BADRENRO-117744 format. One record per residue (C-alpha): y, x, z; chain. Coordinates in nm, 3 decimals. Layout:
// BADRENRO-117744
<site c2="Y" c1="X" c3="Z" chain="A"/>
...
//
This chain:
// BADRENRO-117744
<site c2="1.590" c1="4.934" c3="-9.476" chain="A"/>
<site c2="1.534" c1="4.634" c3="-9.715" chain="A"/>
<site c2="1.251" c1="4.556" c3="-9.960" chain="A"/>
<site c2="1.354" c1="4.456" c3="-10.294" chain="A"/>
<site c2="1.156" c1="4.381" c3="-10.640" chain="A"/>
<site c2="1.256" c1="4.664" c3="-10.870" chain="A"/>
<site c2="1.013" c1="4.535" c3="-11.149" chain="A"/>
<site c2="0.804" c1="4.246" c3="-11.246" chain="A"/>
<site c2="0.539" c1="4.196" c3="-11.525" chain="A"/>
<site c2="0.272" c1="3.937" c3="-11.634" chain="A"/>
<site c2="-0.037" c1="3.887" c3="-11.867" chain="A"/>
<site c2="-0.209" c1="3.580" c3="-11.996" chain="A"/>
<site c2="-0.497" c1="3.574" c3="-12.216" chain="A"/>
<site c2="-0.476" c1="3.503" c3="-12.565" chain="A"/>
<site c2="-0.723" c1="3.201" c3="-12.570" chain="A"/>
<site c2="-0.552" c1="2.857" c3="-12.535" chain="A"/>
<site c2="-0.735" c1="2.545" c3="-12.405" chain="A"/>
<site c2="-0.527" c1="2.251" c3="-12.488" chain="A"/>
<site c2="-0.535" c1="1.900" c3="-12.352" chain="A"/>
<site c2="-0.706" c1="1.796" c3="-12.679" chain="A"/>
<site c2="-0.975" c1="2.024" c3="-12.625" chain="A"/>
<site c2="-1.054" c1="1.885" c3="-12.298" chain="A"/>
<site c2="-1.055" c1="1.525" c3="-12.458" chain="A"/>
<site c2="-1.370" c1="1.658" c3="-12.642" chain="A"/>
<site c2="-1.532" c1="1.787" c3="-12.318" chain="A"/>
<site c2="-1.471" c1="1.531" c3="-12.061" chain="A"/>
<site c2="-1.353" c1="1.169" c3="-12.034" chain="A"/>
<site c2="-0.989" c1="1.245" c3="-12.041" chain="A"/>
<site c2="-0.674" c1="1.213" c3="-12.244" chain="A"/>
<site c2="-0.377" c1="1.405" c3="-12.330" chain="A"/>
<site c2="-0.154" c1="1.141" c3="-12.192" chain="A"/>
<site c2="-0.334" c1="1.107" c3="-11.871" chain="A"/>
<site c2="-0.331" c1="1.484" c3="-11.796" chain="A"/>
<site c2="0.042" c1="1.525" c3="-11.905" chain="A"/>
<site c2="0.164" c1="1.225" c3="-11.676" chain="A"/>
<site c2="-0.032" c1="1.316" c3="-11.372" chain="A"/>
<site c2="-0.019" c1="1.708" c3="-11.396" chain="A"/>
<site c2="0.261" c1="1.798" c3="-11.628" chain="A"/>
<site c2="-0.007" c1="2.040" c3="-11.790" chain="A"/>
<site c2="-0.012" c1="2.057" c3="-12.173" chain="A"/>
<site c2="-0.226" c1="2.379" c3="-12.219" chain="A"/>
<site c2="-0.388" c1="2.661" c3="-12.008" chain="A"/>
<site c2="-0.532" c1="3.025" c3="-12.112" chain="A"/>
<site c2="-0.900" c1="3.117" c3="-12.052" chain="A"/>
<site c2="-1.034" c1="3.479" c3="-12.032" chain="A"/>
<site c2="-1.327" c1="3.567" c3="-12.234" chain="A"/>
<site c2="-1.657" c1="3.590" c3="-12.053" chain="A"/>
<site c2="-1.683" c1="3.969" c3="-12.011" chain="A"/>
<site c2="-1.315" c1="4.019" c3="-11.909" chain="A"/>
<site c2="-1.309" c1="4.040" c3="-11.515" chain="A"/>
<site c2="-0.979" c1="3.954" c3="-11.297" chain="A"/>
<site c2="-0.900" c1="4.330" c3="-11.260" chain="A"/>
<site c2="-0.823" c1="4.366" c3="-11.634" chain="A"/>
<site c2="-0.575" c1="4.094" c3="-11.627" chain="A"/>
<site c2="-0.437" c1="4.285" c3="-11.311" chain="A"/>
<site c2="-0.420" c1="4.596" c3="-11.475" chain="A"/>
<site c2="-0.212" c1="4.464" c3="-11.783" chain="A"/>
<site c2="0.024" c1="4.284" c3="-11.560" chain="A"/>
<site c2="0.063" c1="4.584" c3="-11.340" chain="A"/>
<site c2="0.142" c1="4.812" c3="-11.640" chain="A"/>
<site c2="0.419" c1="4.583" c3="-11.737" chain="A"/>
<site c2="0.565" c1="4.583" c3="-11.372" chain="A"/>
<site c2="0.542" c1="4.967" c3="-11.371" chain="A"/>
<site c2="0.729" c1="4.988" c3="-11.673" chain="A"/>
<site c2="1.011" c1="4.741" c3="-11.566" chain="A"/>
<site c2="1.057" c1="4.952" c3="-11.249" chain="A"/>
<site c2="1.059" c1="5.274" c3="-11.448" chain="A"/>
<site c2="0.787" c1="5.440" c3="-11.237" chain="A"/>
<site c2="0.444" c1="5.566" c3="-11.326" chain="A"/>
<site c2="0.113" c1="5.484" c3="-11.133" chain="A"/>
<site c2="0.122" c1="5.823" c3="-10.980" chain="A"/>
<site c2="0.435" c1="5.711" c3="-10.788" chain="A"/>
<site c2="0.256" c1="5.421" c3="-10.616" chain="A"/>
<site c2="0.188" c1="5.435" c3="-10.233" chain="A"/>
<site c2="0.004" c1="5.092" c3="-10.206" chain="A"/>
<site c2="-0.172" c1="4.819" c3="-10.411" chain="A"/>
<site c2="-0.228" c1="4.481" c3="-10.284" chain="A"/>
<site c2="-0.390" c1="4.223" c3="-10.511" chain="A"/>
<site c2="-0.403" c1="3.848" c3="-10.405" chain="A"/>
<site c2="-0.680" c1="3.678" c3="-10.567" chain="A"/>
<site c2="-0.931" c1="3.394" c3="-10.484" chain="A"/>
<site c2="-1.148" c1="3.513" c3="-10.792" chain="A"/>
<site c2="-1.201" c1="3.891" c3="-10.742" chain="A"/>
<site c2="-1.445" c1="4.081" c3="-10.964" chain="A"/>
<site c2="-1.692" c1="4.093" c3="-10.679" chain="A"/>
<site c2="-1.703" c1="4.062" c3="-10.307" chain="A"/>
<site c2="-1.653" c1="4.444" c3="-10.252" chain="A"/>
<site c2="-1.531" c1="4.677" c3="-10.371" chain="A"/>
<site c2="-1.194" c1="4.519" c3="-10.371" chain="A"/>
<site c2="-1.033" c1="4.406" c3="-10.679" chain="A"/>
<site c2="-0.727" c1="4.647" c3="-10.566" chain="A"/>
<site c2="-0.957" c1="4.935" c3="-10.557" chain="A"/>
<site c2="-1.084" c1="4.865" c3="-10.905" chain="A"/>
<site c2="-0.719" c1="4.830" c3="-11.013" chain="A"/>
<site c2="-0.643" c1="5.169" c3="-10.841" chain="A"/>
<site c2="-0.904" c1="5.357" c3="-11.002" chain="A"/>
<site c2="-0.838" c1="5.195" c3="-11.367" chain="A"/>
<site c2="-0.473" c1="5.260" c3="-11.335" chain="A"/>
<site c2="-0.506" c1="5.632" c3="-11.231" chain="A"/>
<site c2="-0.305" c1="5.608" c3="-10.937" chain="A"/>
<site c2="-0.340" c1="5.855" c3="-10.643" chain="A"/>
<site c2="-0.598" c1="5.772" c3="-10.355" chain="A"/>
<site c2="-0.355" c1="5.542" c3="-10.205" chain="A"/>
<site c2="-0.420" c1="5.232" c3="-9.959" chain="A"/>
<site c2="-0.557" c1="4.935" c3="-10.188" chain="A"/>
<site c2="-0.691" c1="4.611" c3="-10.067" chain="A"/>
<site c2="-0.700" c1="4.236" c3="-10.129" chain="A"/>
<site c2="-0.560" c1="3.955" c3="-9.967" chain="A"/>
<site c2="-0.727" c1="3.584" c3="-9.981" chain="A"/>
<site c2="-0.483" c1="3.329" c3="-9.936" chain="A"/>
<site c2="-0.540" c1="3.087" c3="-10.218" chain="A"/>
<site c2="-0.225" c1="2.991" c3="-10.417" chain="A"/>
<site c2="-0.005" c1="3.131" c3="-10.158" chain="A"/>
<site c2="-0.154" c1="3.485" c3="-10.175" chain="A"/>
<site c2="0.093" c1="3.659" c3="-10.367" chain="A"/>
<site c2="0.359" c1="3.536" c3="-10.117" chain="A"/>
<site c2="0.148" c1="3.651" c3="-9.835" chain="A"/>
<site c2="0.082" c1="3.976" c3="-10.007" chain="A"/>
<site c2="0.474" c1="4.038" c3="-10.074" chain="A"/>
<site c2="0.531" c1="3.975" c3="-9.702" chain="A"/>
<site c2="0.290" c1="4.237" c3="-9.616" chain="A"/>
<site c2="0.432" c1="4.480" c3="-9.854" chain="A"/>
<site c2="0.792" c1="4.427" c3="-9.712" chain="A"/>
<site c2="0.625" c1="4.508" c3="-9.367" chain="A"/>
<site c2="0.503" c1="4.852" c3="-9.500" chain="A"/>
<site c2="0.839" c1="4.919" c3="-9.684" chain="A"/>
<site c2="0.998" c1="4.881" c3="-9.335" chain="A"/>
<site c2="0.755" c1="5.136" c3="-9.211" chain="A"/>
<site c2="0.865" c1="5.399" c3="-9.472" chain="A"/>
<site c2="0.644" c1="5.319" c3="-9.776" chain="A"/>
<site c2="0.797" c1="5.290" c3="-10.105" chain="A"/>
<site c2="0.665" c1="5.188" c3="-10.447" chain="A"/>
<site c2="0.419" c1="4.935" c3="-10.352" chain="A"/>
<site c2="0.248" c1="4.707" c3="-10.634" chain="A"/>
<site c2="0.180" c1="4.343" c3="-10.541" chain="A"/>
<site c2="-0.037" c1="4.165" c3="-10.778" chain="A"/>
<site c2="-0.138" c1="3.794" c3="-10.838" chain="A"/>
<site c2="-0.450" c1="3.762" c3="-11.065" chain="A"/>
<site c2="-0.681" c1="3.476" c3="-11.107" chain="A"/>
<site c2="-0.967" c1="3.363" c3="-11.321" chain="A"/>
<site c2="-1.012" c1="3.029" c3="-11.215" chain="A"/>
<site c2="-1.172" c1="2.875" c3="-11.531" chain="A"/>
<site c2="-1.475" c1="3.096" c3="-11.420" chain="A"/>
<site c2="-1.516" c1="2.861" c3="-11.100" chain="A"/>
<site c2="-1.416" c1="2.547" c3="-11.285" chain="A"/>
<site c2="-1.700" c1="2.264" c3="-11.331" chain="A"/>
<site c2="-1.603" c1="2.123" c3="-11.689" chain="A"/>
<site c2="-1.781" c1="1.816" c3="-11.599" chain="A"/>
<site c2="-1.536" c1="1.728" c3="-11.319" chain="A"/>
<site c2="-1.239" c1="1.585" c3="-11.487" chain="A"/>
<site c2="-1.027" c1="1.593" c3="-11.168" chain="A"/>
<site c2="-1.022" c1="1.977" c3="-11.156" chain="A"/>
<site c2="-1.101" c1="2.104" c3="-11.496" chain="A"/>
<site c2="-0.759" c1="1.984" c3="-11.627" chain="A"/>
<site c2="-0.558" c1="2.170" c3="-11.393" chain="A"/>
<site c2="-0.682" c1="2.547" c3="-11.386" chain="A"/>
<site c2="-0.595" c1="2.859" c3="-11.597" chain="A"/>
<site c2="-0.642" c1="3.244" c3="-11.581" chain="A"/>
<site c2="-0.354" c1="3.498" c3="-11.567" chain="A"/>
<site c2="-0.196" c1="3.775" c3="-11.359" chain="A"/>
<site c2="0.154" c1="3.863" c3="-11.244" chain="A"/>
<site c2="0.288" c1="4.173" c3="-11.069" chain="A"/>
<site c2="0.591" c1="4.332" c3="-10.891" chain="A"/>
<site c2="0.681" c1="4.659" c3="-10.766" chain="A"/>
<site c2="0.839" c1="4.646" c3="-10.429" chain="A"/>
<site c2="1.082" c1="4.913" c3="-10.325" chain="A"/>
<site c2="1.311" c1="5.030" c3="-10.044" chain="A"/>
<site c2="1.684" c1="5.027" c3="-10.040" chain="A"/>
<site c2="1.981" c1="5.014" c3="-9.778" chain="A"/>
<site c2="2.182" c1="4.807" c3="-10.013" chain="A"/>
<site c2="2.241" c1="4.441" c3="-9.940" chain="A"/>
<site c2="1.986" c1="4.287" c3="-10.158" chain="A"/>
<site c2="1.595" c1="4.209" c3="-10.160" chain="A"/>
<site c2="1.396" c1="3.994" c3="-9.924" chain="A"/>
<site c2="1.626" c1="3.797" c3="-9.697" chain="A"/>
<site c2="1.381" c1="3.605" c3="-9.499" chain="A"/>
<site c2="1.017" c1="3.479" c3="-9.499" chain="A"/>
<site c2="0.822" c1="3.219" c3="-9.345" chain="A"/>
<site c2="0.427" c1="3.152" c3="-9.353" chain="A"/>
<site c2="0.179" c1="2.918" c3="-9.183" chain="A"/>
<site c2="-0.180" c1="2.791" c3="-9.217" chain="A"/>
<site c2="-0.393" c1="2.526" c3="-9.111" chain="A"/>
<site c2="-0.773" c1="2.562" c3="-9.137" chain="A"/>
<site c2="-0.845" c1="2.204" c3="-9.036" chain="A"/>
<site c2="-0.769" c1="2.093" c3="-9.407" chain="A"/>
<site c2="-1.023" c1="2.354" c3="-9.534" chain="A"/>
<site c2="-1.258" c1="2.108" c3="-9.678" chain="A"/>
<site c2="-0.979" c1="1.953" c3="-9.904" chain="A"/>
<site c2="-0.978" c1="2.273" c3="-10.141" chain="A"/>
<site c2="-1.242" c1="2.499" c3="-10.134" chain="A"/>
<site c2="-1.575" c1="2.657" c3="-10.310" chain="A"/>
<site c2="-1.885" c1="2.567" c3="-10.092" chain="A"/>
<site c2="-2.135" c1="2.841" c3="-10.211" chain="A"/>
<site c2="-2.130" c1="3.201" c3="-10.233" chain="A"/>
<site c2="-2.055" c1="3.322" c3="-9.900" chain="A"/>
<site c2="-2.249" c1="3.351" c3="-9.580" chain="A"/>
<site c2="-2.256" c1="2.973" c3="-9.501" chain="A"/>
<site c2="-2.427" c1="2.890" c3="-9.834" chain="A"/>
<site c2="-2.550" c1="3.209" c3="-10.003" chain="A"/>
<site c2="-2.655" c1="3.190" c3="-10.369" chain="A"/>
<site c2="-2.973" c1="2.997" c3="-10.438" chain="A"/>
<site c2="-3.138" c1="2.802" c3="-10.699" chain="A"/>
<site c2="-3.034" c1="2.486" c3="-10.512" chain="A"/>
<site c2="-2.660" c1="2.593" c3="-10.472" chain="A"/>
<site c2="-2.650" c1="2.657" c3="-10.835" chain="A"/>
<site c2="-2.841" c1="2.334" c3="-10.959" chain="A"/>
<site c2="-2.586" c1="2.135" c3="-10.710" chain="A"/>
<site c2="-2.285" c1="2.305" c3="-10.876" chain="A"/>
<site c2="-2.186" c1="2.436" c3="-10.540" chain="A"/>
<site c2="-2.023" c1="2.755" c3="-10.696" chain="A"/>
<site c2="-1.741" c1="2.569" c3="-10.835" chain="A"/>
<site c2="-1.375" c1="2.471" c3="-10.681" chain="A"/>
<site c2="-1.404" c1="2.123" c3="-10.526" chain="A"/>
<site c2="-1.076" c1="1.939" c3="-10.431" chain="A"/>
<site c2="-0.958" c1="1.610" c3="-10.308" chain="A"/>
<site c2="-0.659" c1="1.604" c3="-10.512" chain="A"/>
<site c2="-0.476" c1="1.292" c3="-10.339" chain="A"/>
<site c2="-0.495" c1="1.434" c3="-9.998" chain="A"/>
<site c2="-0.381" c1="1.788" c3="-10.097" chain="A"/>
<site c2="-0.085" c1="1.635" c3="-10.280" chain="A"/>
<site c2="0.047" c1="1.476" c3="-9.969" chain="A"/>
<site c2="0.030" c1="1.811" c3="-9.737" chain="A"/>
<site c2="0.140" c1="2.013" c3="-10.040" chain="A"/>
<site c2="0.497" c1="1.829" c3="-10.065" chain="A"/>
<site c2="0.570" c1="1.866" c3="-9.696" chain="A"/>
<site c2="0.456" c1="2.211" c3="-9.689" chain="A"/>
<site c2="0.661" c1="2.335" c3="-9.979" chain="A"/>
<site c2="0.963" c1="2.173" c3="-9.853" chain="A"/>
<site c2="0.918" c1="2.324" c3="-9.498" chain="A"/>
<site c2="0.872" c1="2.654" c3="-9.624" chain="A"/>
<site c2="1.195" c1="2.650" c3="-9.830" chain="A"/>
<site c2="1.382" c1="2.479" c3="-9.548" chain="A"/>
<site c2="1.261" c1="2.746" c3="-9.284" chain="A"/>
<site c2="1.342" c1="3.069" c3="-9.514" chain="A"/>
<site c2="1.691" c1="2.909" c3="-9.552" chain="A"/>
<site c2="1.758" c1="2.849" c3="-9.213" chain="A"/>
<site c2="1.648" c1="3.205" c3="-9.104" chain="A"/>
<site c2="1.895" c1="3.345" c3="-9.353" chain="A"/>
<site c2="2.166" c1="3.097" c3="-9.261" chain="A"/>
<site c2="2.206" c1="2.961" c3="-9.596" chain="A"/>
<site c2="2.173" c1="2.609" c3="-9.758" chain="A"/>
<site c2="1.998" c1="2.460" c3="-10.055" chain="A"/>
<site c2="2.325" c1="2.472" c3="-10.239" chain="A"/>
<site c2="2.319" c1="2.866" c3="-10.207" chain="A"/>
<site c2="2.001" c1="2.869" c3="-10.403" chain="A"/>
<site c2="2.043" c1="3.001" c3="-10.771" chain="A"/>
<site c2="1.687" c1="2.956" c3="-10.859" chain="A"/>
<site c2="1.378" c1="2.785" c3="-10.713" chain="A"/>
<site c2="1.053" c1="2.924" c3="-10.804" chain="A"/>
<site c2="0.763" c1="2.693" c3="-10.667" chain="A"/>
<site c2="0.390" c1="2.728" c3="-10.709" chain="A"/>
<site c2="0.274" c1="2.583" c3="-11.016" chain="A"/>
<site c2="0.012" c1="2.329" c3="-10.909" chain="A"/>
<site c2="0.147" c1="1.986" c3="-11.043" chain="A"/>
<site c2="0.464" c1="1.881" c3="-11.178" chain="A"/>
<site c2="0.490" c1="1.574" c3="-10.946" chain="A"/>
<site c2="0.464" c1="1.842" c3="-10.638" chain="A"/>
<site c2="0.747" c1="2.057" c3="-10.789" chain="A"/>
<site c2="0.973" c1="1.751" c3="-10.867" chain="A"/>
<site c2="0.907" c1="1.609" c3="-10.504" chain="A"/>
<site c2="1.001" c1="1.961" c3="-10.356" chain="A"/>
<site c2="1.306" c1="2.008" c3="-10.567" chain="A"/>
<site c2="1.438" c1="1.640" c3="-10.500" chain="A"/>
<site c2="1.418" c1="1.702" c3="-10.119" chain="A"/>
<site c2="1.617" c1="2.021" c3="-10.145" chain="A"/>
<site c2="1.864" c1="1.850" c3="-10.384" chain="A"/>
<site c2="1.804" c1="2.129" c3="-10.641" chain="A"/>
<site c2="1.835" c1="1.997" c3="-10.992" chain="A"/>
<site c2="1.535" c1="2.093" c3="-11.224" chain="A"/>
<site c2="1.744" c1="2.315" c3="-11.470" chain="A"/>
<site c2="1.732" c1="2.556" c3="-11.171" chain="A"/>
<site c2="1.367" c1="2.548" c3="-11.105" chain="A"/>
<site c2="1.097" c1="2.772" c3="-11.265" chain="A"/>
<site c2="0.814" c1="2.590" c3="-11.445" chain="A"/>
<site c2="0.528" c1="2.718" c3="-11.653" chain="A"/>
<site c2="0.247" c1="2.498" c3="-11.558" chain="A"/>
<site c2="0.299" c1="2.324" c3="-11.885" chain="A"/>
<site c2="0.176" c1="2.636" c3="-12.077" chain="A"/>
<site c2="-0.054" c1="2.781" c3="-11.819" chain="A"/>
<site c2="-0.178" c1="2.522" c3="-11.583" chain="A"/>
<site c2="-0.233" c1="2.628" c3="-11.235" chain="A"/>
<site c2="-0.298" c1="3.002" c3="-11.217" chain="A"/>
<site c2="-0.289" c1="3.009" c3="-10.828" chain="A"/>
<site c2="-0.164" c1="3.345" c3="-10.685" chain="A"/>
<site c2="-0.029" c1="3.452" c3="-11.024" chain="A"/>
<site c2="0.189" c1="3.157" c3="-11.070" chain="A"/>
<site c2="0.498" c1="3.273" c3="-10.892" chain="A"/>
<site c2="0.513" c1="3.641" c3="-11.034" chain="A"/>
<site c2="0.456" c1="3.491" c3="-11.385" chain="A"/>
<site c2="0.763" c1="3.246" c3="-11.329" chain="A"/>
<site c2="0.978" c1="3.526" c3="-11.173" chain="A"/>
<site c2="0.910" c1="3.738" c3="-11.461" chain="A"/>
<site c2="0.979" c1="3.499" c3="-11.734" chain="A"/>
<site c2="1.290" c1="3.396" c3="-11.551" chain="A"/>
<site c2="1.425" c1="3.735" c3="-11.535" chain="A"/>
<site c2="1.359" c1="3.811" c3="-11.883" chain="A"/>
<site c2="1.525" c1="3.489" c3="-12.009" chain="A"/>
<site c2="1.830" c1="3.565" c3="-11.798" chain="A"/>
<site c2="1.796" c1="3.255" c3="-11.584" chain="A"/>
<site c2="1.800" c1="3.498" c3="-11.281" chain="A"/>
<site c2="2.091" c1="3.760" c3="-11.245" chain="A"/>
<site c2="2.202" c1="4.017" c3="-10.999" chain="A"/>
<site c2="2.301" c1="3.875" c3="-10.685" chain="A"/>
<site c2="2.143" c1="3.537" c3="-10.738" chain="A"/>
<site c2="1.956" c1="3.399" c3="-10.432" chain="A"/>
<site c2="1.607" c1="3.302" c3="-10.524" chain="A"/>
<site c2="1.369" c1="3.089" c3="-10.307" chain="A"/>
<site c2="0.976" c1="3.124" c3="-10.362" chain="A"/>
<site c2="0.752" c1="2.870" c3="-10.217" chain="A"/>
<site c2="0.390" c1="2.827" c3="-10.239" chain="A"/>
<site c2="0.086" c1="2.620" c3="-10.110" chain="A"/>
<site c2="-0.295" c1="2.675" c3="-10.133" chain="A"/>
<site c2="-0.632" c1="2.650" c3="-10.026" chain="A"/>
<site c2="-0.674" c1="2.723" c3="-9.646" chain="A"/>
<site c2="-0.437" c1="2.550" c3="-9.614" chain="A"/>
<site c2="-0.192" c1="2.809" c3="-9.655" chain="A"/>
<site c2="0.175" c1="2.785" c3="-9.716" chain="A"/>
<site c2="0.511" c1="2.979" c3="-9.709" chain="A"/>
<site c2="0.818" c1="3.108" c3="-9.855" chain="A"/>
<site c2="1.021" c1="3.407" c3="-9.952" chain="A"/>
<site c2="1.398" c1="3.426" c3="-9.981" chain="A"/>
<site c2="1.559" c1="3.693" c3="-10.168" chain="A"/>
<site c2="1.876" c1="3.827" c3="-10.320" chain="A"/>
<site c2="1.809" c1="3.945" c3="-10.663" chain="A"/>
//
């Protein structure tokens, strides 16, 4: 029994934050941002809109795409680094708001790799007999962004992407997966405060410890190696080569990381999904958004081999190879 993606959907907030807007907020320039990241603009949620609201809108579009209702769902998994709250899980909030049955619902925290991690977990449940699993990547990274830190505030945006995973006995769906993590790099990309190591306090707030912190140059070096490794491993497991890949969908962190990954795989850029120019880094939401856009635009067709690769805080990384 194979697991395949039966429907996809995404949602981005209406509010746009451009590079020109950021020039008025921090010491930076449109040219500097474009050349170093490839980002032109990003989307920002309103202060009173939680991550679960974005997740629900993406989920509803994925359900419509798969031609099923919330009552048909047997599981909900939400990948996010920015949940509505520590508990209950964002997945449980989504389950209730969608009006789904009392099904298993939980969150996964694996940074920008979260949606692929969640997809692999869902595949395991499909092979155990489950069907109609909703897998969501949803983030509101702008709410943990320090807009006085020009090295991070230029990168991040809010969005959600979702997919419905179903079972089939046909020769399609997920062909192979590969995942890894190395916690020794944790201090290169993290949010210091808010957990049990540094509970919220006046001091943690005053010192801006509830915002994302990143050492960009060091992250870049590991990211390129990890993204290539992920693609290489899933192709090897499926006994395929980079030339067999019809479309590569990488996590949208930085255009230079994407270009370096594609170059090492000898995949031309016209066969690579890119949306960071319009949305910035949307973490766990970036791959399902790009997948949905590629399907809607006709860049992905039935029978195509699609390679999905991601890298994120943890560090975590991994890949999923599938036949559409």
